[in-house]
N, C-alpha and C positions, 0 to 999 in steps of 0.2 A: 214758029211763033209761040211764045208762052202766054197763056191766059192768066195773068195775075201771078202772085206768088203761090207756089205749090207746096202744100203741106204733105210731107211724107213721114210716116211713123214707122220705125223699124223696131222689131222686137225679136230677140233671140233668147231662147231658154235652153241653157245647157247646164246641167247640174244645179238647177235652181237659181241661176244668174240671169237677170233680164237686162238687156241693153236697149236704149232708145236713142234715136238720132233723127234730125230733120234734114232732108236733102231731096232733090228731085230724082236722083238715082241712088240706090242703096248698094254699098259694097261693104262687106264685113270681112275683116281679117282677124283670125284668132289662131291659137296654137293648142292642139289637143294631142296628148302623148308625144310632145316635142315635135309635132308634125304641123307645119303651117297649112292653113286652110283659108280659102277665100270663097265667099258666096256672094253673088250679086243678082240684082233684079232691076230691070229697066222697063219703062212703058211709054208708049206714044199713042195719042189719039189722032186719027186722020179721018176727017169727015164723020161717018157713022161707024168706023172700024176702030177697035182697040187691039193693039199689038203689044204683047209683053214677052220678054225673054228673061229666063233665069239661067245663070251660068255658075260654074264651080271650077276651082283650080286647087289641086292638092292630091295627095296620094291616099287619103282615107276614102272608104267607100261611102257614097251618098246614094241612098235608095228611097223607094216609096215616095217619090216627089210628086206633089200635086200643086199645080199652078191654076188659080181661079180668079175670075173677074166678077165683081158685083157692083150694082148701082142701087142705092137706097135699099140695101139688104136683099136685092133680087139678083140671083146668079145669072149672068149673061153668057158665061162660057167657062169651061174647065178643061185642063189637059193633065194627063198623068204619065209619068215615066218610071219604069222599074228601077232605072239607074241613070244618073247624070254624071258626066265626066268632062274632061277637057274636050273630047271629041263629040260628046252628046249633050247639047244644050236642050233645055225644055222651052218650047215656044207655044204661045197661046195667041190665036187670032179669033176675035169675037165681033159680032155685029151688035151695035146698040139698038135695042128695040125702039120703035118710033115714040112710044109713050114715055121713054126714059131719056130721050135726047135732050141735051141742055141741062141736065141735072149735074150737080157738082160733087156728089158723094160717090165717086168712082174709087173702088178699093181693089187692089191687086194683092193677092196673098199667095205665099209659097210655103208649103210645109214639107219637111224632109226628115229623114232618119239618118243619122251619122253612125256608120259602123254597126248598124242594127242595135245600137245602145242608146243613143241620145236623140231626142226629138228637138227639132229647131223650127222656128217659124219666122217669116219675114212678111210684114204688112206694109204696103205702099198706098198712101191715100193721095189721090190726085196724080195726074200724068202730064207729060208734055203734050201740047196740042196746038 
């Protein structure tokens, strides 16, 4: 069940280009060095738990991946992966502290490094719940 309309803001910075989109689940497709690349992030809130998954499809190396969750600028959980790939998704499960339950400013962020050259970031505001 969705609680109202979810605002999701997506930002990707590659070579100084920023892209922004609104959607409950983020999926980005782009081409670097004539190689297709897809990066995605999804999140769901169930009771007092937040579960987020980031995935990647393509042949470029994606490393130094950090997936974190915060409410009202307070980090409630973080997960790090040296490399994510088709077979290695990055998952975060966090418990919402009692003092922050019911707040609407839930932010899930993913930062990655593409081929050890380009930094990219995805920010998701609001989740399915």
